[in-house]
Backbone of each chain as ProteinMPNN parsed JSONL, in Angstrom:
{"seq_chain_A": "MKVLLLMYQDETAMQRLPREEYGKLHGAFVAYVQALKDGGALLGNHGLRPTGEAKTVRKQRVLDGPFAETKEQLAGYFLLEVPDMEAALSWAKRHPTAPYGSVEVRPVWT", "coords_chain_A": {"N_chain_A": [[6.567, -2.802, -6.066], [6.449, -1.145, -2.859], [3.935, 0.932, -1.517], [2.705, 3.691, 0.43], [-0.486, 4.731, 1.224], [-1.777, 7.665, 2.327], [-4.399, 8.904, 4.183], [-6.047, 11.921, 4.257], [-8.343, 13.927, 5.927], [-10.997, 16.224, 6.77], [-11.488, 15.991, 9.962], [-13.455, 16.785, 11.747], [-15.634, 17.424, 10.129], [-16.065, 14.881, 9.096], [-16.89, 13.491, 11.342], [-19.32, 14.591, 11.644], [-20.878, 13.753, 9.586], [-23.982, 12.99, 7.999], [-25.948, 10.272, 9.202], [-26.812, 8.402, 7.3], [-25.186, 8.892, 5.069], [-22.74, 8.347, 6.186], [-23.022, 5.641, 6.65], [-23.149, 4.684, 4.044], [-20.604, 5.375, 3.166], [-19.076, 3.784, 4.838], [-19.796, 1.268, 3.893], [-18.72, 1.441, 1.288], [-16.082, 1.582, 1.952], [-15.554, -0.905, 3.122], [-15.97, -2.496, 0.843], [-13.911, -1.569, -0.756], [-11.609, -2.324, 0.672], [-11.932, -5.072, 0.439], [-11.665, -5.338, -2.352], [-8.995, -4.614, -2.656], [-7.805, -6.69, -1.277], [-8.645, -8.891, -2.811], [-7.295, -8.235, -5.118], [-4.774, -8.795, -4.337], [-3.219, -6.775, -3.288], [-3.126, -5.623, -0.792], [-1.228, -4.927, 2.064], [-1.49, -3.99, 4.6], [-3.639, -2.074, 6.767], [-4.716, 0.751, 8.676], [-6.814, 2.65, 10.818], [-6.687, 5.876, 12.31], [-7.079, 7.271, 15.555], [-8.828, 10.326, 16.451], [-7.131, 13.549, 16.025], [-7.231, 14.94, 18.371], [-6.372, 13.225, 20.269], [-3.736, 13.017, 19.761], [-0.174, 13.172, 20.356], [2.898, 14.945, 20.358], [6.316, 14.399, 20.219], [9.065, 16.331, 20.749], [12.307, 17.325, 20.746], [12.662, 16.063, 23.26], [10.471, 17.016, 24.59], [7.032, 16.746, 25.382], [4.302, 17.437, 23.454], [0.9, 18.501, 23.173], [-1.331, 17.356, 20.647], [-1.166, 17.074, 16.984], [1.752, 16.85, 14.774], [1.619, 18.916, 12.817], [-0.674, 21.587, 12.33], [-3.284, 21.233, 10.247], [-5.611, 21.776, 7.544], [-6.918, 19.537, 6.851], [-6.766, 16.314, 8.384], [-4.521, 13.634, 9.209], [-5.946, 10.531, 8.867], [-5.675, 7.859, 8.591], [-4.059, 4.938, 7.115], [-3.025, 3.017, 4.245], [-1.044, 0.283, 3.414], [0.403, -0.794, 0.53], [1.177, -3.304, -1.948], [2.271, -2.916, -5.102], [2.536, -3.035, -8.762], [3.575, -0.711, -9.979], [3.882, 2.937, -9.869], [1.735, 3.967, -11.212], [-0.302, 2.104, -10.877], [-0.582, 2.374, -8.153], [-1.592, 4.97, -7.989], [-3.989, 4.601, -9.248], [-5.361, 3.002, -7.451], [-5.425, 4.856, -5.364], [-7.095, 6.819, -6.443], [-9.465, 5.457, -6.498], [-10.077, 5.31, -3.892], [-12.427, 5.339, -1.26], [-12.539, 7.53, 0.474], [-11.444, 9.604, -0.9], [-13.153, 11.555, -2.13], [-13.67, 13.113, 0.061], [-11.438, 14.402, 0.855], [-7.925, 14.253, 0.803], [-5.676, 11.932, -0.697], [-2.562, 10.883, -0.093], [0.173, 9.596, -1.837], [2.917, 7.651, -1.161], [5.977, 6.341, -2.072], [7.645, 3.517, -0.645], [10.78, 3.171, 0.965], [13.056, 0.891, -0.205]], "CA_chain_A": [[6.994, -1.782, -5.113], [5.518, -0.878, -1.757], [3.562, 2.338, -1.346], [1.827, 4.021, 1.545], [-1.531, 5.72, 0.935], [-2.113, 8.396, 3.554], [-5.705, 9.543, 4.017], [-6.244, 13.171, 4.997], [-9.732, 14.385, 5.894], [-11.433, 17.145, 7.818], [-12.039, 14.995, 10.885], [-14.685, 17.301, 12.363], [-16.697, 17.235, 9.132], [-16.352, 13.449, 8.973], [-17.653, 13.062, 12.523], [-20.664, 15.163, 11.557], [-21.583, 13.258, 8.399], [-25.287, 12.38, 8.292], [-25.858, 8.835, 9.458], [-27.007, 7.63, 6.065], [-23.991, 9.058, 4.247], [-21.682, 7.635, 6.878], [-23.261, 4.214, 6.408], [-22.764, 4.437, 2.647], [-19.142, 5.468, 3.111], [-18.563, 2.596, 5.508], [-19.993, 0.173, 2.939], [-17.754, 1.616, 0.205], [-14.785, 1.303, 2.555], [-15.456, -2.366, 3.248], [-15.826, -3.02, -0.518], [-12.579, -1.173, -1.226], [-10.653, -3.21, 1.345], [-12.089, -6.396, -0.172], [-11.096, -5.261, -3.702], [-7.537, -4.62, -2.482], [-7.435, -8.061, -0.878], [-8.84, -9.746, -3.991], [-6.237, -7.896, -6.065], [-3.483, -9.152, -3.744], [-2.449, -5.54, -3.145], [-3.154, -5.075, 0.568], [-0.287, -5.433, 3.068], [-2.008, -3.619, 5.918], [-4.268, -0.757, 6.869], [-5.158, 1.133, 10.013], [-7.4, 3.967, 11.036], [-6.12, 6.552, 13.474], [-8.031, 8.008, 16.386], [-8.746, 11.757, 16.106], [-5.904, 14.259, 16.432], [-7.397, 15.369, 19.762], [-5.634, 12.267, 21.108], [-2.333, 12.951, 19.304], [0.896, 13.853, 21.106], [4.099, 15.052, 19.544], [7.543, 14.484, 20.993], [10.011, 17.202, 20.053], [13.425, 17.688, 21.642], [12.376, 15.495, 24.582], [9.281, 17.594, 25.203], [5.806, 16.143, 24.859], [3.321, 18.477, 23.174], [-0.424, 18.0, 22.783], [-1.734, 17.599, 19.263], [-0.344, 16.482, 15.927], [2.956, 17.575, 14.354], [1.249, 20.144, 12.115], [-2.1, 21.904, 12.255], [-3.633, 21.326, 8.831], [-7.055, 21.9, 7.32], [-7.358, 18.149, 6.911], [-5.897, 15.599, 9.314], [-4.223, 12.243, 8.869], [-6.993, 9.71, 9.463], [-5.352, 6.449, 8.474], [-3.173, 4.631, 5.994], [-3.008, 1.702, 3.608], [0.245, -0.127, 2.868], [0.078, -1.628, -0.633], [2.201, -3.841, -2.861], [1.747, -2.665, -6.45], [3.6, -3.148, -9.772], [4.199, 0.579, -10.277], [3.233, 4.123, -9.308], [0.452, 4.153, -11.897], [-1.263, 1.241, -10.179], [-0.796, 2.985, -6.831], [-2.465, 6.131, -8.176], [-5.343, 4.188, -9.599], [-5.972, 2.62, -6.161], [-5.673, 6.092, -4.598], [-8.259, 7.496, -7.022], [-10.667, 4.685, -6.155], [-10.271, 5.287, -2.439], [-13.738, 5.926, -0.945], [-12.473, 8.808, 1.193], [-10.867, 10.646, -1.769], [-14.065, 12.694, -2.311], [-13.774, 13.883, 1.302], [-10.174, 15.02, 1.237], [-6.761, 13.956, -0.023], [-4.944, 10.69, -0.48], [-1.163, 11.084, -0.49], [0.818, 8.321, -2.197], [4.353, 7.749, -0.895], [6.746, 5.101, -2.234], [8.408, 3.088, 0.525], [12.201, 2.992, 0.695], [13.431, -0.523, -0.056]], "C_chain_A": [[5.943, -1.611, -4.02], [5.199, 0.614, -1.741], [2.657, 2.489, -0.129], [0.806, 5.033, 1.042], [-1.924, 6.364, 2.255], [-3.41, 9.152, 3.329], [-5.803, 10.783, 4.898], [-7.683, 13.632, 4.815], [-9.958, 15.425, 6.982], [-12.166, 16.295, 8.858], [-13.33, 15.472, 11.55], [-15.862, 17.097, 11.408], [-17.082, 15.763, 9.023], [-17.195, 12.96, 10.142], [-19.091, 13.555, 12.459], [-21.434, 14.705, 10.324], [-22.946, 12.706, 8.815], [-25.149, 10.868, 8.342], [-25.916, 7.999, 8.188], [-25.751, 7.679, 5.187], [-22.818, 8.291, 4.857], [-21.786, 6.131, 6.632], [-22.837, 3.813, 5.0], [-21.247, 4.404, 2.507], [-18.511, 4.22, 3.729], [-18.653, 1.382, 4.58], [-18.966, 0.227, 1.807], [-16.347, 1.255, 0.687], [-14.538, -0.211, 2.648], [-15.235, -3.0, 1.868], [-14.427, -2.739, -1.067], [-11.498, -2.078, -0.626], [-10.702, -4.607, 0.726], [-11.465, -6.43, -1.573], [-9.567, -5.302, -3.642], [-7.051, -6.025, -2.148], [-7.527, -8.99, -2.072], [-7.741, -9.504, -5.021], [-4.841, -8.237, -5.543], [-2.601, -7.944, -3.466], [-2.279, -5.094, -1.688], [-2.13, -5.737, 1.495], [-0.769, -5.095, 4.474], [-2.703, -2.282, 5.869], [-4.75, -0.507, 8.286], [-5.818, 2.491, 9.98], [-6.788, 4.569, 12.282], [-7.216, 7.265, 14.259], [-7.807, 9.508, 16.152], [-7.513, 12.462, 16.69], [-6.022, 14.863, 17.828], [-6.64, 14.452, 20.713], [-4.166, 12.17, 20.707], [-1.405, 13.677, 20.274], [2.088, 13.923, 20.182], [5.319, 15.25, 20.439], [8.563, 15.272, 20.177], [11.066, 17.642, 21.049], [13.112, 17.306, 23.095], [11.236, 16.186, 25.312], [8.064, 16.959, 24.562], [4.761, 17.242, 24.704], [1.987, 17.832, 22.823], [-0.658, 18.287, 21.314], [-0.778, 16.994, 18.259], [0.855, 17.363, 15.598], [2.606, 18.912, 13.706], [-0.254, 20.34, 12.162], [-2.434, 22.082, 10.787], [-5.154, 21.332, 8.705], [-7.685, 20.503, 7.336], [-6.329, 17.393, 7.752], [-5.68, 14.159, 8.859], [-5.181, 11.324, 9.622], [-6.688, 8.22, 9.382], [-4.442, 6.207, 7.291], [-3.413, 3.225, 5.473], [-1.598, 1.446, 3.113], [-0.044, -1.137, 1.758], [1.331, -2.148, -1.328], [1.623, -3.727, -4.261], [2.882, -2.766, -7.464], [4.314, -1.823, -10.021], [3.373, 1.721, -9.694], [1.86, 4.341, -9.945], [-0.647, 3.331, -11.212], [-1.597, 1.827, -8.813], [-1.779, 4.149, -6.951], [-3.884, 5.703, -8.516], [-6.076, 3.66, -8.357], [-6.319, 3.873, -5.344], [-6.923, 6.803, -5.107], [-9.552, 6.789, -6.656], [-10.988, 4.732, -4.669], [-11.572, 5.999, -2.051], [-13.649, 7.26, -0.202], [-11.877, 9.915, 0.33], [-11.827, 11.817, -1.994], [-14.149, 13.602, -1.076], [-12.47, 14.584, 1.671], [-9.082, 14.638, 0.267], [-6.223, 12.578, 0.31], [-3.529, 10.911, -1.009], [-0.526, 9.718, -0.724], [2.322, 8.483, -2.02], [5.032, 6.407, -1.124], [7.567, 4.807, -0.969], [9.848, 2.83, 0.091], [12.551, 1.525, 0.867], [14.94, -0.67, -0.16]], "O_chain_A": [[4.756, -1.88, -4.204], [6.082, 1.451, -1.928], [1.955, 1.563, 0.279], [1.177, 6.073, 0.498], [-2.353, 5.682, 3.186], [-3.517, 9.947, 2.395], [-5.662, 10.71, 6.119], [-8.181, 13.718, 3.693], [-9.225, 15.498, 7.969], [-13.323, 15.924, 8.66], [-14.197, 14.663, 11.88], [-16.938, 16.658, 11.813], [-18.257, 15.427, 8.876], [-18.091, 12.132, 9.977], [-19.973, 13.017, 13.128], [-22.521, 15.212, 10.046], [-23.066, 12.04, 9.843], [-24.348, 10.27, 7.624], [-25.178, 7.029, 8.022], [-25.31, 6.667, 4.643], [-22.019, 7.675, 4.152], [-20.783, 5.445, 6.434], [-22.249, 2.753, 4.788], [-20.682, 3.541, 1.835], [-17.539, 3.675, 3.206], [-17.724, 0.579, 4.489], [-18.41, -0.798, 1.413], [-15.538, 0.702, -0.057], [-13.469, -0.712, 2.302], [-14.427, -3.917, 1.724], [-13.839, -3.574, -1.756], [-10.594, -2.535, -1.325], [-9.67, -5.244, 0.514], [-10.82, -7.41, -1.948], [-8.923, -5.944, -4.472], [-6.032, -6.488, -2.66], [-6.618, -9.779, -2.329], [-7.304, -10.427, -5.708], [-3.844, -7.996, -6.224], [-1.377, -8.066, -3.413], [-1.4, -4.289, -1.38], [-2.156, -6.952, 1.69], [-0.49, -5.825, 5.426], [-2.391, -1.445, 5.022], [-5.141, -1.431, 9.0], [-5.43, 3.37, 9.211], [-6.412, 3.848, 13.207], [-8.164, 7.795, 13.68], [-6.733, 9.916, 15.71], [-6.941, 12.036, 17.694], [-5.013, 15.259, 18.411], [-6.303, 14.848, 21.829], [-3.429, 11.343, 21.244], [-1.787, 14.653, 20.92], [2.27, 13.062, 19.321], [5.353, 16.137, 21.292], [8.877, 14.908, 19.044], [10.756, 18.256, 22.071], [13.272, 18.104, 24.019], [11.045, 15.977, 26.51], [8.051, 16.668, 23.366], [4.379, 17.896, 25.675], [1.948, 16.747, 22.243], [-0.241, 19.323, 20.795], [0.277, 16.47, 18.617], [0.96, 18.488, 16.087], [3.227, 19.93, 14.011], [-1.019, 19.382, 12.047], [-1.916, 22.996, 10.144], [-5.878, 20.95, 9.624], [-8.821, 20.318, 7.772], [-5.164, 17.786, 7.823], [-6.537, 13.554, 8.215], [-5.227, 11.332, 10.853], [-7.357, 7.409, 10.024], [-4.093, 7.13, 6.555], [-3.936, 2.361, 6.177], [-1.011, 2.306, 2.457], [-0.645, -2.185, 1.992], [2.39, -1.522, -1.298], [0.614, -4.356, -4.578], [4.049, -2.608, -7.106], [5.524, -1.806, -10.248], [2.313, 1.506, -9.107], [0.938, 4.838, -9.298], [-1.763, 3.806, -11.001], [-2.745, 1.784, -8.369], [-2.681, 4.3, -6.127], [-4.855, 6.352, -8.126], [-7.285, 3.853, -8.228], [-7.374, 3.939, -4.713], [-7.715, 7.325, -4.321], [-10.602, 7.418, -6.517], [-12.037, 4.255, -4.235], [-11.8, 7.136, -2.464], [-14.596, 8.045, -0.245], [-11.807, 11.061, 0.775], [-11.382, 12.964, -2.046], [-14.642, 14.727, -1.162], [-12.403, 15.28, 2.684], [-9.275, 14.688, -0.947], [-6.305, 12.118, 1.449], [-3.321, 11.101, -2.207], [-0.67, 8.805, 0.088], [2.936, 9.345, -2.649], [4.707, 5.431, -0.449], [8.102, 5.709, -0.323], [10.1, 2.335, -1.008], [12.371, 0.965, 1.948], [15.46, -1.781, -0.062]]}, "seq_chain_B": "MQYLLLIYGNENAMLNAPKEASSQMLGAYMAYTEALKKSGVLVGSNRLRPTAEATTVRNPGGKKSVINGPFAETREQLGGYYLIEAPDLDAALSWAARCPGAAHGSIEVRPIWTM", "coords_chain_B": {"N_chain_B": [[-2.433, -1.825, 23.394], [-2.304, -0.337, 20.152], [-0.014, 1.933, 18.639], [0.841, 4.525, 16.361], [3.889, 5.756, 15.417], [4.895, 8.595, 13.989], [7.39, 9.845, 11.984], [8.807, 12.901, 11.632], [10.986, 14.928, 9.837], [13.581, 17.161, 8.661], [13.939, 16.658, 5.428], [15.72, 17.487, 3.441], [17.966, 18.321, 4.858], [18.657, 15.861, 5.906], [19.193, 14.355, 3.579], [21.345, 15.734, 2.611], [23.228, 15.444, 4.536], [26.527, 14.988, 5.932], [28.449, 12.072, 5.075], [29.357, 10.602, 7.272], [27.733, 11.438, 9.394], [25.246, 10.59, 8.447], [25.572, 7.852, 8.373], [25.901, 7.326, 11.012], [23.392, 7.995, 11.982], [21.852, 6.082, 10.681], [22.832, 3.808, 11.944], [21.925, 4.327, 14.534], [19.181, 4.16, 14.138], [18.984, 1.474, 13.406], [19.706, 0.248, 15.796], [17.682, 1.154, 17.447], [15.407, 0.023, 16.226], [16.03, -2.637, 16.668], [15.914, -2.707, 19.457], [13.186, -2.243, 19.846], [12.181, -4.565, 18.684], [13.296, -6.559, 20.334], [11.969, -6.046, 22.706], [9.525, -6.872, 22.055], [7.72, -5.104, 20.999], [7.496, -4.076, 18.484], [5.427, -3.784, 15.665], [5.342, -3.107, 12.982], [7.239, -1.356, 10.448], [8.271, 1.296, 8.28], [10.346, 3.03, 5.995], [10.032, 6.038, 4.252], [10.296, 7.119, 0.832], [11.72, 10.204, -0.448], [9.709, 13.254, -0.345], [9.605, 14.403, -2.847], [8.937, 12.402, -4.523], [6.336, 11.992, -4.004], [2.797, 11.794, -4.617], [-0.368, 13.355, -4.743], [-3.77, 12.664, -4.495], [-6.845, 14.112, -5.105], [-10.344, 14.282, -4.769], [-12.652, 15.967, -4.705], [-16.123, 16.364, -4.682], [-16.372, 14.715, -6.896], [-14.634, 15.727, -8.72], [-11.738, 14.959, -9.968], [-8.354, 15.33, -9.049], [-4.873, 15.176, -9.623], [-1.977, 15.699, -7.979], [1.399, 16.699, -7.956], [3.657, 15.969, -5.339], [3.54, 16.17, -1.687], [0.652, 16.021, 0.559], [0.638, 18.279, 2.257], [2.733, 21.135, 2.447], [5.327, 21.212, 4.544], [7.568, 22.274, 7.15], [9.089, 20.267, 8.115], [9.242, 16.885, 6.998], [7.248, 13.925, 6.518], [8.954, 11.03, 7.11], [8.934, 8.391, 7.683], [7.669, 5.558, 9.6], [6.837, 3.926, 12.696], [4.963, 1.197, 13.778], [3.661, 0.326, 16.78], [3.138, -1.866, 19.615], [1.925, -1.106, 22.657], [1.531, -0.876, 26.252], [0.251, 1.431, 27.192], [-0.37, 5.004, 26.634], [1.71, 6.443, 27.827], [3.861, 4.658, 27.762], [4.142, 4.431, 25.002], [4.887, 7.042, 24.41], [7.319, 7.154, 25.669], [8.828, 5.402, 24.143], [8.724, 6.877, 21.786], [10.249, 9.098, 22.477], [12.727, 7.953, 22.604], [13.316, 7.439, 20.016], [15.571, 7.864, 17.326], [15.017, 9.945, 15.561], [13.779, 11.853, 17.09], [15.615, 13.563, 18.134], [16.219, 15.325, 16.156], [13.927, 16.154, 14.928], [10.42, 15.78, 14.854], [8.274, 13.524, 16.565], [5.267, 12.196, 15.989], [2.667, 10.852, 17.851], [0.141, 8.566, 17.466], [-2.818, 7.092, 18.511], [-4.084, 3.946, 17.418], [-7.089, 3.192, 15.735], [-9.289, 0.938, 17.045], [-11.48, -1.579, 15.997]], "CA_chain_B": [[-2.9, -0.869, 22.392], [-1.321, -0.019, 19.111], [0.239, 3.35, 18.373], [1.658, 4.821, 15.2], [4.863, 6.831, 15.63], [5.178, 9.212, 12.688], [8.67, 10.538, 12.102], [8.927, 14.097, 10.787], [12.314, 15.536, 9.892], [13.925, 17.962, 7.489], [14.52, 15.645, 4.538], [16.873, 18.05, 2.733], [19.103, 18.254, 5.776], [19.024, 14.44, 6.009], [19.776, 13.893, 2.316], [22.619, 16.429, 2.393], [24.094, 15.265, 5.707], [27.798, 14.324, 5.634], [28.354, 10.625, 5.08], [29.578, 10.073, 8.623], [26.528, 11.729, 10.186], [24.108, 9.784, 8.017], [25.754, 6.441, 8.753], [25.662, 7.293, 12.459], [21.94, 8.026, 12.128], [21.385, 4.772, 10.243], [23.179, 2.9, 13.035], [21.031, 4.605, 15.664], [17.865, 3.615, 13.772], [19.049, 0.015, 13.471], [19.715, -0.114, 17.219], [16.339, 1.453, 17.968], [14.516, -1.008, 15.686], [16.389, -3.87, 17.371], [15.386, -2.584, 20.832], [11.733, -2.428, 19.747], [11.946, -5.986, 18.407], [13.651, -7.345, 21.53], [10.948, -5.839, 23.73], [8.249, -7.389, 21.558], [6.865, -3.939, 20.829], [7.405, -3.688, 17.068], [4.45, -4.441, 14.801], [5.783, -2.872, 11.607], [7.84, -0.045, 10.22], [8.728, 1.557, 6.927], [10.939, 4.327, 5.695], [9.424, 6.526, 3.01], [11.166, 7.844, -0.075], [11.506, 11.65, -0.263], [8.415, 13.799, -0.77], [9.67, 14.714, -4.282], [8.315, 11.269, -5.219], [4.95, 11.858, -3.538], [1.696, 12.292, -5.448], [-1.578, 13.461, -3.932], [-5.019, 12.566, -5.255], [-8.021, 14.718, -4.466], [-11.518, 13.967, -5.58], [-13.811, 16.595, -4.065], [-17.304, 16.494, -5.532], [-16.217, 13.942, -8.124], [-13.649, 16.368, -9.61], [-10.486, 14.333, -9.595], [-7.109, 15.99, -9.426], [-3.663, 14.476, -9.198], [-1.014, 16.775, -7.774], [2.728, 16.249, -7.534], [4.061, 16.434, -4.02], [2.769, 15.661, -0.556], [-0.595, 16.698, 0.905], [0.921, 19.601, 2.831], [4.136, 21.561, 2.492], [5.657, 21.496, 5.936], [8.994, 22.542, 7.356], [9.656, 18.922, 8.218], [8.442, 15.987, 6.174], [7.071, 12.555, 7.005], [10.038, 10.229, 6.556], [8.74, 6.986, 7.986], [6.829, 5.32, 10.775], [6.863, 2.658, 13.445], [3.699, 0.794, 14.392], [4.088, -0.41, 17.975], [2.141, -2.349, 20.581], [2.384, -0.628, 23.96], [0.443, -0.998, 27.22], [-0.495, 2.687, 27.316], [0.197, 6.157, 25.946], [3.001, 6.801, 28.443], [4.88, 3.75, 27.219], [4.337, 4.818, 23.601], [5.62, 8.31, 24.402], [8.714, 6.944, 26.056], [9.474, 4.868, 22.934], [8.862, 7.988, 20.824], [11.36, 9.956, 22.922], [13.985, 7.232, 22.334], [13.519, 7.337, 18.567], [16.658, 8.763, 16.92], [14.459, 11.111, 14.878], [13.298, 12.836, 18.065], [16.694, 14.517, 18.406], [16.356, 16.274, 15.038], [12.637, 16.572, 14.388], [9.249, 15.525, 15.686], [7.626, 12.218, 16.47], [3.849, 12.303, 16.335], [2.17, 9.573, 18.371], [-1.303, 8.499, 17.215], [-3.443, 5.8, 18.818], [-4.765, 3.269, 16.314], [-8.516, 2.959, 15.959], [-9.621, -0.491, 17.045], [-12.901, -1.721, 15.622]], "C_chain_B": [[-1.831, -0.619, 21.35], [-1.241, 1.484, 18.894], [1.104, 3.466, 17.121], [2.585, 5.976, 15.572], [5.242, 7.359, 14.253], [6.411, 10.094, 12.824], [8.743, 11.694, 11.107], [10.318, 14.688, 10.959], [12.548, 16.344, 8.632], [14.65, 17.071, 6.481], [15.722, 16.187, 3.75], [18.123, 17.962, 3.586], [19.604, 16.811, 5.884], [19.759, 13.979, 4.748], [21.148, 14.522, 2.073], [23.591, 16.28, 3.565], [25.416, 14.611, 5.278], [27.664, 12.819, 5.853], [28.451, 10.037, 6.499], [28.327, 10.245, 9.494], [25.372, 10.826, 9.759], [24.311, 8.318, 8.354], [25.58, 6.269, 10.265], [24.154, 7.203, 12.741], [21.359, 6.661, 11.783], [21.639, 3.731, 11.34], [22.24, 3.065, 14.222], [19.636, 4.044, 15.383], [17.865, 2.091, 13.847], [18.993, -0.463, 14.915], [18.327, 0.075, 17.835], [15.346, 0.374, 17.525], [14.75, -2.336, 16.42], [15.819, -3.862, 18.793], [13.872, -2.791, 20.845], [11.393, -3.902, 19.553], [12.162, -6.829, 19.663], [12.596, -7.226, 22.612], [9.584, -6.345, 23.278], [7.231, -6.301, 21.271], [6.561, -3.666, 19.349], [6.364, -4.491, 16.312], [4.86, -4.285, 13.335], [6.428, -1.514, 11.482], [8.248, 0.087, 8.764], [9.346, 2.939, 6.853], [10.372, 4.774, 4.349], [10.46, 7.239, 2.148], [10.805, 9.334, -0.016], [10.192, 12.157, -0.877], [8.423, 14.24, -2.232], [9.004, 13.6, -5.091], [6.855, 11.074, -4.812], [3.976, 12.395, -4.579], [0.451, 12.326, -4.576], [-2.808, 13.503, -4.834], [-6.125, 13.233, -4.45], [-9.207, 14.493, -5.378], [-12.755, 14.649, -5.01], [-14.945, 16.78, -5.061], [-17.159, 15.782, -6.865], [-15.241, 14.581, -9.109], [-12.258, 15.911, -9.201], [-9.291, 15.219, -9.942], [-5.931, 15.232, -8.846], [-2.547, 15.522, -9.161], [0.33, 16.182, -7.38], [3.033, 16.797, -6.155], [3.151, 15.925, -2.932], [1.512, 16.491, -0.327], [-0.349, 18.117, 1.4], [2.408, 19.891, 2.752], [4.432, 21.935, 3.931], [7.172, 21.661, 6.064], [9.76, 21.219, 7.515], [8.705, 17.976, 7.506], [8.352, 14.599, 6.802], [8.096, 11.652, 6.319], [9.891, 8.742, 6.825], [7.886, 6.825, 9.224], [7.199, 4.011, 11.455], [5.46, 2.414, 13.967], [4.077, -0.081, 15.581], [2.891, -0.849, 18.819], [2.667, -1.943, 21.956], [1.225, -0.684, 24.945], [-0.389, 0.282, 27.348], [0.255, 3.822, 26.623], [1.568, 6.545, 26.515], [4.138, 5.95, 27.892], [5.189, 4.118, 25.772], [5.17, 6.096, 23.521], [7.08, 8.101, 24.786], [9.493, 6.276, 24.922], [9.698, 5.984, 21.916], [10.072, 8.854, 21.182], [12.713, 9.302, 22.635], [14.288, 7.126, 20.845], [14.6, 8.329, 18.127], [16.148, 10.037, 16.248], [14.015, 12.213, 15.828], [14.346, 13.907, 18.351], [16.751, 15.615, 17.344], [15.015, 16.82, 14.567], [11.533, 16.253, 15.38], [8.756, 14.103, 15.484], [6.179, 12.399, 16.914], [3.353, 10.924, 16.737], [0.649, 9.551, 18.226], [-1.842, 7.127, 17.592], [-4.181, 5.266, 17.594], [-6.214, 3.023, 16.707], [-8.773, 1.465, 15.934], [-11.122, -0.625, 16.863], [-13.655, -2.493, 16.697]], "O_chain_B": [[-0.632, -0.68, 21.621], [-2.239, 2.203, 18.955], [1.97, 2.632, 16.858], [2.128, 7.04, 15.989], [5.841, 6.644, 13.45], [6.463, 10.98, 13.677], [8.742, 11.485, 9.893], [10.773, 14.919, 12.079], [11.805, 16.228, 7.657], [15.829, 16.763, 6.653], [16.639, 15.432, 3.428], [19.195, 17.583, 3.113], [20.808, 16.564, 5.945], [20.792, 13.313, 4.82], [22.006, 13.93, 1.417], [24.647, 16.911, 3.586], [25.429, 13.779, 4.371], [26.886, 12.356, 6.688], [27.727, 9.109, 6.86], [27.921, 9.339, 10.222], [24.607, 10.352, 10.599], [23.34, 7.602, 8.597], [25.167, 5.21, 10.737], [23.706, 6.45, 13.607], [20.492, 6.145, 12.488], [20.788, 2.89, 11.627], [21.813, 2.088, 14.838], [18.984, 3.515, 16.284], [16.89, 1.481, 14.288], [18.324, -1.448, 15.228], [17.868, -0.74, 18.635], [14.553, -0.126, 18.324], [13.808, -3.056, 16.749], [15.308, -4.874, 19.274], [13.337, -3.436, 21.746], [10.458, -4.426, 20.158], [11.346, -7.682, 20.013], [12.347, -8.178, 23.353], [8.605, -6.262, 24.02], [6.025, -6.545, 21.297], [5.519, -3.106, 19.006], [6.4, -5.721, 16.307], [4.737, -5.223, 12.546], [6.199, -0.625, 12.303], [8.535, -0.908, 8.099], [8.937, 3.875, 7.541], [10.252, 3.974, 3.422], [11.379, 7.878, 2.66], [9.708, 9.688, 0.417], [9.649, 11.556, -1.804], [7.355, 14.436, -2.812], [8.558, 13.83, -6.215], [6.214, 10.108, -5.224], [4.288, 13.326, -5.323], [0.237, 11.429, -3.76], [-2.874, 14.269, -5.796], [-6.312, 12.949, -3.267], [-9.085, 14.512, -6.603], [-13.793, 14.009, -4.843], [-14.737, 17.297, -6.159], [-17.756, 16.197, -7.859], [-15.033, 14.058, -10.204], [-11.679, 16.4, -8.231], [-9.241, 15.793, -11.03], [-5.987, 14.717, -7.73], [-2.22, 16.142, -10.173], [0.392, 15.265, -6.562], [2.709, 17.942, -5.841], [2.115, 15.319, -3.207], [1.33, 17.539, -0.947], [-1.051, 19.048, 1.004], [3.239, 19.007, 2.962], [3.847, 22.875, 4.469], [7.939, 21.241, 5.198], [10.912, 21.088, 7.102], [7.505, 18.236, 7.421], [9.253, 14.16, 7.518], [8.102, 11.527, 5.094], [10.627, 7.926, 6.27], [7.437, 7.802, 9.824], [7.795, 3.118, 10.852], [4.836, 3.312, 14.532], [4.735, -1.108, 15.416], [1.801, -0.282, 18.743], [3.738, -2.389, 22.369], [0.067, -0.556, 24.547], [-1.595, 0.218, 27.586], [1.354, 3.636, 26.1], [2.471, 6.926, 25.771], [5.225, 6.447, 27.597], [6.349, 4.12, 25.359], [6.05, 6.219, 22.669], [7.967, 8.792, 24.285], [10.682, 6.543, 24.749], [10.739, 6.031, 21.26], [10.822, 9.285, 20.306], [13.717, 9.988, 22.446], [15.4, 6.762, 20.46], [14.557, 9.5, 18.505], [16.776, 11.091, 16.356], [13.888, 13.371, 15.429], [14.013, 15.019, 18.759], [17.267, 16.704, 17.597], [14.97, 17.842, 13.881], [11.69, 16.432, 16.587], [8.814, 13.554, 14.384], [5.907, 12.715, 18.072], [3.596, 9.942, 16.035], [-0.049, 10.398, 18.783], [-1.387, 6.113, 17.063], [-4.81, 6.013, 16.845], [-6.522, 2.692, 17.852], [-8.512, 0.798, 14.933], [-11.917, 0.091, 17.47], [-14.859, -2.716, 16.568]]}, "name": "protein", "num_of_chains": 2, "seq": "MKVLLLMYQDETAMQRLPREEYGKLHGAFVAYVQALKDGGALLGNHGLRPTGEAKTVRKQRVLDGPFAETKEQLAGYFLLEVPDMEAALSWAKRHPTAPYGSVEVRPVWTMQYLLLIYGNENAMLNAPKEASSQMLGAYMAYTEALKKSGVLVGSNRLRPTAEATTVRNPGGKKSVINGPFAETREQLGGYYLIEAPDLDAALSWAARCPGAAHGSIEVRPIWTM"}
């Protein structure tokens, strides 16, 4: 099955992480992506630019900002191919940004 | 540049829509997807299963928790996305406005971070 992992983080806090911690996180991120690739689970992943650059189209009107103001913001996603939801959750738990926020797991409609 | 169009709509209203309305919507989405493909704009897209099937993992300070449901309870729910390649934000916004979901909900447009 295909699942989408959605990463939510406090983007302001993330931008203010001490340099050393940020470097460590970046390293963990690279290792995580490699582990997904080695496991044949990764279909694609992207990071999103901060919500300050988001626009929302609603009833043909263009509004500044994301769809919803939340304490944490959508920062990126991973599209995975996994045998089942349990495997998806175990990847979500290993996600390096999980300690900084939430990882939402959504099955894709096939 | 690549942009992610996130489609937010009231999933209950969608799931309970009369058959005719939902097949009309499906047709509109197929036409929209085809238009994106023909213009060479489409990079990828997926429809998500309802948020009742969502699970959220949090791991603050090493304390792991697994919660049923999406990250946030919102009036409209994330139902799918299109990843598109567009020359600029204006072009991305005009594709967002043409998305069938824009008539019933919200389309959030987010620039992709390029390394």
